[in-house]
C-alpha positions in Angstrom: 107.5 119.9 292.8 106.1 119.4 296.3 107.7 120.3 299.7 106.6 121.1 303.2 106.8 124.7 304.3 109.2 124.8 307.3 109.8 127.5 309.8 113.1 128.5 308.2 111.1 129.3 305.0 108.8 131.7 306.9 108.4 135.2 308.1 107.5 136.1 311.7 103.8 135.7 311.0 104.3 132.0 310.1 103.8 132.3 306.3 106.3 131.4 303.6 108.5 134.2 302.4 107.6 135.6 299.0 111.3 135.3 298.0 111.2 131.6 298.8 108.1 131.2 296.6 109.9 133.1 293.8 112.9 130.9 294.2 110.8 127.7 293.9 108.9 129.1 290.9 112.2 129.8 289.2 113.4 126.2 289.9 110.2 124.6 288.8 110.1 126.7 285.6 113.8 125.9 284.8 113.2 122.2 285.3 110.2 122.2 282.8 112.3 124.1 280.2 115.3 122.0 280.7 113.3 118.8 280.2 111.7 120.3 277.0 115.0 121.6 275.5 117.5 119.2 277.1 119.8 122.2 277.2 121.1 124.4 279.9 118.6 127.3 280.5 118.8 130.6 282.2 116.0 132.9 283.4 115.4 135.8 281.1 112.2 137.3 282.5 109.3 136.9 284.9 105.9 138.2 283.9 102.8 138.6 285.9 103.9 137.1 289.2 101.0 137.3 291.6 100.7 136.3 295.2 97.1 135.5 295.7 97.1 133.8 299.2 99.7 133.1 301.9 100.9 129.6 302.7 101.3 128.6 306.3 104.2 126.8 307.9 103.3 123.1 308.0 101.3 123.2 304.7 102.6 121.8 301.5 103.6 124.0 298.6 102.9 122.4 295.2 104.4 123.9 292.0 103.2 122.8 288.5 105.2 124.1 285.6 104.3 123.7 282.0 106.0 125.1 278.8 103.4 127.2 277.0 105.3 128.4 274.0 108.7 128.1 272.3 110.5 130.6 270.2 113.9 130.3 268.4 116.1 130.1 271.6 113.6 130.8 274.3 110.6 129.2 276.0 107.8 130.6 278.1 106.7 128.5 281.1 103.6 128.9 283.2 104.1 128.1 286.9 101.1 127.6 289.2 101.6 127.4 292.9 99.1 125.7 295.2 99.0 125.2 298.9 97.7 122.0 300.5 96.6 121.7 304.1 98.3 118.6 305.3 95.5 117.3 307.5 92.6 117.9 305.1 94.1 117.9 301.7 92.4 121.2 300.8 94.2 122.9 298.0 94.2 126.6 297.0 95.9 128.5 294.2 98.3 130.8 295.9 100.6 132.2 293.2 100.9 132.3 289.4 103.6 133.4 287.1 105.0 133.3 283.5 108.7 133.0 283.1 110.9 133.1 280.0 114.0 130.9 279.8 116.8 131.0 277.2 118.7 127.9 276.2 122.4 128.2 276.2 125.5 126.0 275.4 128.4 125.4 277.7 130.0 128.8 276.6 126.8 130.7 277.4 125.8 131.2 273.7 122.1 130.9 272.8 121.0 127.7 271.2 117.8 126.8 269.4 115.1 124.9 271.2 112.8 122.3 269.8 109.3 123.4 268.8 106.5 122.8 271.2 103.9 120.4 269.8 100.5 122.1 270.1 97.7 119.5 269.9 94.6 121.2 271.2 92.9 124.5 270.7 93.6 125.3 274.3 97.3 124.8 273.8 97.3 126.9 270.6 95.5 129.6 272.4 98.0 129.6 275.3 100.9 129.8 272.8 99.3 132.8 271.1 98.8 134.5 274.5 102.5 133.8 275.2 103.4 135.5 271.9 101.4 138.6 273.0 103.2 138.7 276.3 106.6 138.2 274.5 105.9 141.0 272.1 104.9 143.4 275.0 108.0 142.4 276.9 110.3 143.0 273.9 108.6 146.3 273.2 109.1 147.4 276.8 112.7 146.3 276.7 113.3 148.4 273.5 111.6 151.4 275.1 113.7 151.1 278.3 116.9 150.8 276.2 115.9 153.9 274.3 115.4 155.9 277.5 118.8 154.7 278.9 120.7 156.0 275.9 
């Protein structure tokens, strides 16, 4: 996804709002997961969102989303956000996040997703790292549920 950062997307300092970036990350991630599963998807988690550099009004915001792993009914997607200066074309990594989406049917019930075809060692390594993040997220969820009881 690519769009120009307009003044209505910005704070008084002239930089894009973090919430706007988060919104675009969620949309880009959802599109990648929808295209993989060809099912409705809902956001289940956001892991490791980092804002590395601000993006100025007038610059382009570029979002690249890629499914990194699939599980039975969920998918992890990595979203990388770049800024591009419109006059020079200079690009910079500005944000990065991992999101988990769950595939659902029309009634909101979870549905299975197709396996992700992992062809390279790098893809297999990313999928394994996604499993580690998932295990940590599920353990934290279990721990939180235990303290809420």
